[in-house]
N, CA and C of each residue as an Amber inpcrd file, in Angstrom:
protein
   255
   0.8380000  -1.1750000   0.0000000   0.0000000   0.0000000   0.0000000
   0.8860000   1.2420000   0.0000000   0.5620000   2.1810000  -0.8520000
   1.3120000   3.4320000  -0.9230000   0.4060000   4.5540000  -0.4410000
   0.9290000   5.3420000   0.5040000   0.1730000   6.4790000   1.0250000
   1.1170000   7.6580000   1.1540000   0.5660000   8.8010000   1.5340000
   1.4330000   9.9350000   1.7900000   0.7490000  11.2570000   1.5610000
   1.5550000  12.3050000   1.6990000   1.0760000  13.6460000   1.4310000
   1.9940000  14.2350000   0.3640000   1.9500000  15.5340000   0.1670000
   2.7510000  16.1480000  -0.8910000   4.2520000  15.9810000  -0.6590000
   4.6970000  15.9640000   0.5900000   6.1260000  15.8930000   0.8750000
   6.6100000  14.4890000   1.2170000   5.8000000  13.7280000   1.9480000
   6.1930000  12.3860000   2.3670000   5.3170000  11.3460000   1.6930000
   5.9460000  10.4080000   1.0390000   5.2410000   9.2790000   0.4390000
   5.7290000   8.0250000   1.1460000   4.8220000   7.1240000   1.4400000
   5.2300000   5.8980000   2.1290000   4.6750000   4.6790000   1.4200000
   5.4030000   3.5840000   1.5940000   4.9860000   2.3010000   1.0750000
   5.1820000   1.2870000   2.1830000   4.1380000   0.5320000   2.4730000
   4.1900000  -0.4760000   3.5280000   3.6790000  -1.7910000   2.9450000
   4.4060000  -2.8810000   3.2450000   3.9380000  -4.2060000   2.8680000
   4.2210000  -5.1710000   4.0090000   4.1040000  -6.4590000   3.7610000
   4.2590000  -7.4500000   4.8210000   5.6880000  -7.5710000   5.3310000
   6.6480000  -6.9020000   4.7060000   8.0470000  -6.9770000   5.1170000
   8.5380000  -5.7320000   5.8520000   7.7810000  -4.6580000   5.8210000
   8.1980000  -3.4000000   6.4360000   7.7160000  -2.2400000   5.5920000
   8.5190000  -1.2010000   5.5240000   8.0880000  -0.0460000   4.7630000
   9.2250000   0.8900000   4.4280000   8.8660000   1.9240000   3.6940000
   9.8210000   2.9530000   3.3140000   9.0900000   4.2860000   3.2460000
   9.8050000   5.3360000   3.6280000   9.2670000   6.6910000   3.5640000
  10.1660000   7.4830000   2.6270000   9.5810000   8.0790000   1.6050000
  10.3080000   8.9400000   0.6760000   9.9990000  10.3820000   1.0130000
  11.0300000  11.1510000   1.3130000  10.8840000  12.5980000   1.4960000
  11.1340000  13.2080000   0.1290000  10.0660000  13.6070000  -0.5240000
  10.1430000  14.0950000  -1.9010000  11.0030000  15.3470000  -1.9930000
  10.9070000  16.2420000  -1.0190000  11.6880000  17.4780000  -1.0460000
  13.1800000  17.2170000  -0.9500000  13.5710000  16.3260000  -0.0720000
  14.9970000  16.0550000   0.1650000  15.5360000  14.9500000  -0.7250000
  14.6520000  14.1440000  -1.2700000  15.0860000  13.0290000  -2.0890000
  15.6870000  11.8880000  -1.2850000  15.2760000  11.7450000  -0.0230000
  15.8140000  10.6810000   0.8240000  14.7640000   9.6010000   1.0630000
  15.2440000   8.3930000   1.2600000  14.3770000   7.2710000   1.5710000
  14.8040000   6.7060000   2.9190000  13.8480000   6.5070000   3.8070000
  14.0890000   5.8840000   5.1080000  13.3180000   4.5840000   5.1460000
  13.9760000   3.5210000   5.5900000  13.3030000   2.2300000   5.6590000
  12.8060000   1.9630000   7.0690000  11.7730000   1.1430000   7.1590000
  11.1470000   0.7950000   8.4310000  11.0540000  -0.7210000   8.5430000
  11.3340000  -1.2480000   9.7340000  11.0800000  -2.6710000   9.9470000
   9.5710000  -2.8630000  10.0640000   9.1590000  -4.1010000  10.2510000
   7.7320000  -4.4030000  10.2690000   6.9830000  -3.6420000  11.3570000
   7.5540000  -3.5860000  12.5570000   6.8960000  -2.8710000  13.6550000
   6.8790000  -1.3710000  13.3900000   7.9940000  -0.8320000  12.9150000
   8.0470000   0.5870000  12.5820000   7.0220000   0.9530000  11.5240000
   6.8660000   0.0920000  10.5220000   5.8850000   0.3340000   9.4670000
   4.4680000   0.3270000  10.0330000   4.2230000  -0.5900000  10.9470000
   2.8930000  -0.6570000  11.5750000   2.6050000   0.6100000  12.3750000
   3.5800000   1.0570000  13.1590000   3.4070000   2.2720000  13.9580000
   3.2460000   3.4720000  13.0280000   4.0630000   3.5530000  11.9930000
   3.9840000   4.6510000  11.0170000   2.5690000   4.7470000  10.4380000
   2.0280000   3.6110000   9.9780000   0.6910000   3.6200000   9.3880000
  -0.3530000   4.1000000  10.3960000  -0.2490000   3.6330000  11.6220000
  -1.2070000   4.0370000  12.6500000  -1.1020000   5.5350000  12.9330000
   0.1220000   6.0570000  12.9930000   0.3100000   7.4920000  13.2110000
  -0.2440000   8.2930000  12.0350000  -0.0350000   7.7740000  10.8420000
  -0.5440000   8.4500000   9.6480000  -2.0700000   8.5590000   9.6740000
  -2.7010000   7.5740000  10.2920000  -4.1600000   7.5820000  10.4180000
  -4.6390000   8.4030000  11.6130000  -3.6800000   8.9810000  12.3650000
  -4.0320000   9.8190000  13.4940000  -4.3040000   9.0610000  14.7810000
  -3.8670000   7.7980000  14.8480000  -4.0920000   6.9920000  16.0460000
  -3.2000000   7.4570000  17.1810000  -3.6850000   7.3210000  18.3960000
  -2.9660000   7.7350000  19.5860000  -1.8110000   6.7630000  19.8650000
  -0.6000000   7.2770000  20.0960000   0.5480000   6.4080000  20.3580000
   0.3530000   5.4570000  21.5410000  -0.3560000   5.8900000  22.5780000
  -0.5910000   5.0130000  23.7300000  -1.4870000   3.8340000  23.3630000
  -2.4520000   4.0580000  22.4930000  -3.3330000   2.9800000  22.0390000
  -2.5430000   2.0000000  21.1740000  -1.7010000   2.5350000  20.3010000
  -0.8550000   1.6820000  19.4640000   0.0290000   0.8110000  20.3510000
   0.6330000   1.4190000  21.3510000   1.5180000   0.6930000  22.2710000
   0.7630000  -0.4000000  23.0120000  -0.4300000  -0.1030000  23.4760000
  -1.2180000  -1.1000000  24.2080000  -1.5430000  -2.2970000  23.3220000
  -1.8780000  -2.0480000  22.0690000  -2.1870000  -3.1380000  21.1380000
  -0.9560000  -4.0120000  20.8960000   0.1890000  -3.3690000  20.6550000
   1.4180000  -4.1240000  20.3960000   1.8280000  -4.9170000  21.6300000
   1.7260000  -4.3110000  22.8000000   2.0820000  -5.0030000  24.0400000
   1.1900000  -6.2240000  24.2570000  -0.0780000  -6.0770000  23.9990000
  -1.0230000  -7.1830000  24.1680000  -0.6750000  -8.3360000  23.2270000
  -0.3260000  -8.0080000  21.9940000  -0.0090000  -9.0270000  20.9950000
   1.3370000  -9.7100000  21.2490000   2.2950000  -8.9750000  21.7940000
   3.6520000  -9.5150000  21.9310000   3.9880000  -9.9950000  23.3330000
   3.1820000  -9.6080000  24.3230000   3.4670000  -9.9770000  25.6970000
   4.4910000  -9.0800000  26.3690000   4.8950000  -8.0080000  25.6930000
   5.8260000  -7.0530000  26.2950000   5.0860000  -6.1900000  27.3090000
   5.8440000  -5.5730000  28.1920000   5.2530000  -4.6150000  29.1200000
   4.8400000  -3.3680000  28.3410000   3.6580000  -2.8590000  28.6490000
   3.1470000  -1.6660000  27.9630000   4.1330000  -0.5180000  28.1000000
   4.7230000  -0.3550000  29.2810000   5.6430000   0.7580000  29.5190000
   6.8390000   0.7070000  28.5640000   7.3340000  -0.5120000  28.3020000
   8.4680000  -0.6590000  27.3840000   8.0770000  -0.2800000  25.9580000
   6.8930000  -0.7070000  25.5450000   6.4340000  -0.3990000  24.1920000
   6.1640000   1.0910000  24.0500000   5.5730000   1.6980000  25.0730000
   5.3260000   3.1480000  25.0530000   6.6500000   3.8890000  24.8770000
   7.6700000   3.4740000  25.6200000   8.9820000   4.1220000  25.5260000
   9.5940000   3.9310000  24.1410000   9.4770000   2.7370000  23.5780000
  10.0050000   2.4850000  22.2380000   9.2970000   3.3500000  21.2000000
   7.9880000   3.4610000  21.3070000   7.2320000   4.2830000  20.3630000
   7.5750000   5.7560000  20.5440000   7.7550000   6.1820000  21.7920000
   8.1480000   7.5810000  22.0450000   9.4820000   7.8800000  21.3510000
  10.4400000   6.9760000  21.4740000  11.7490000   7.1670000  20.8280000
  11.6150000   7.1570000  19.3110000  10.7610000   6.2890000  18.7900000
  10.5190000   6.2260000  17.3520000   9.9370000   7.5400000  16.8510000
   8.9600000   8.0750000  17.5790000   8.3470000   9.3500000  17.2000000
   9.3780000  10.4770000  17.2520000  10.2170000  10.4880000  18.2780000
  11.2770000  11.4970000  18.3680000  12.2030000  11.4150000  17.1620000
  12.5620000  10.1980000  16.7570000  13.4390000  10.0200000  15.5930000
  12.7500000  10.5060000  14.3250000  11.4610000  10.1950000  14.1760000
  10.7210000  10.6910000  13.0110000  10.7100000  12.2170000  12.9940000
  10.3990000  12.8180000  14.1300000  10.3390000  14.2860000  14.1940000
  11.7000000  14.9180000  13.9280000  12.7630000  14.3530000  14.4940000
  14.0920000  14.9480000  14.3030000  14.5520000  14.8440000  12.8540000
  13.9770000  13.9160000  12.1160000  14.3150000  13.7660000  10.6890000
  13.2200000  14.3490000   9.7810000  12.3120000  15.1110000  10.3730000
  11.2000000  15.7330000   9.6470000  10.3750000  14.6990000   8.8720000
  10.1480000  13.5520000   9.5050000   9.4000000  12.4770000   8.8660000
   8.0950000  12.1340000   9.5900000   7.7380000  12.9300000  10.5950000
   6.5130000  12.6290000  11.3320000   5.3010000  12.9090000  10.4380000
   4.3480000  11.9770000  10.3530000   3.1820000  12.2100000   9.5150000
   2.4480000  13.4910000   9.9060000   2.0860000  14.2700000   8.9360000
   1.3560000  15.5050000   9.1880000   2.2310000  16.6710000   9.6130000
   3.5180000  16.4580000   9.6500000   4.4600000  17.5010000  10.1040000
   4.6130000  18.5670000   9.0410000
């Protein structure tokens, strides 16, 4: 599936994903979990809800998943790749 806005285009499949920054001409790759979180953020889903779902499915502690997603979001923002940014 390919989605995006005027500046960021993304492609996600069963193996992960990629984000193309059209302005900069850069491509960032995502593992499967990163691609899942990216898609959920693109749809405007709350990061805490995303974390709770992943924790439930994987058996991880919610707090650990919340922290991982927080770091992922920080990395997206610092690279100007956060959806809707």
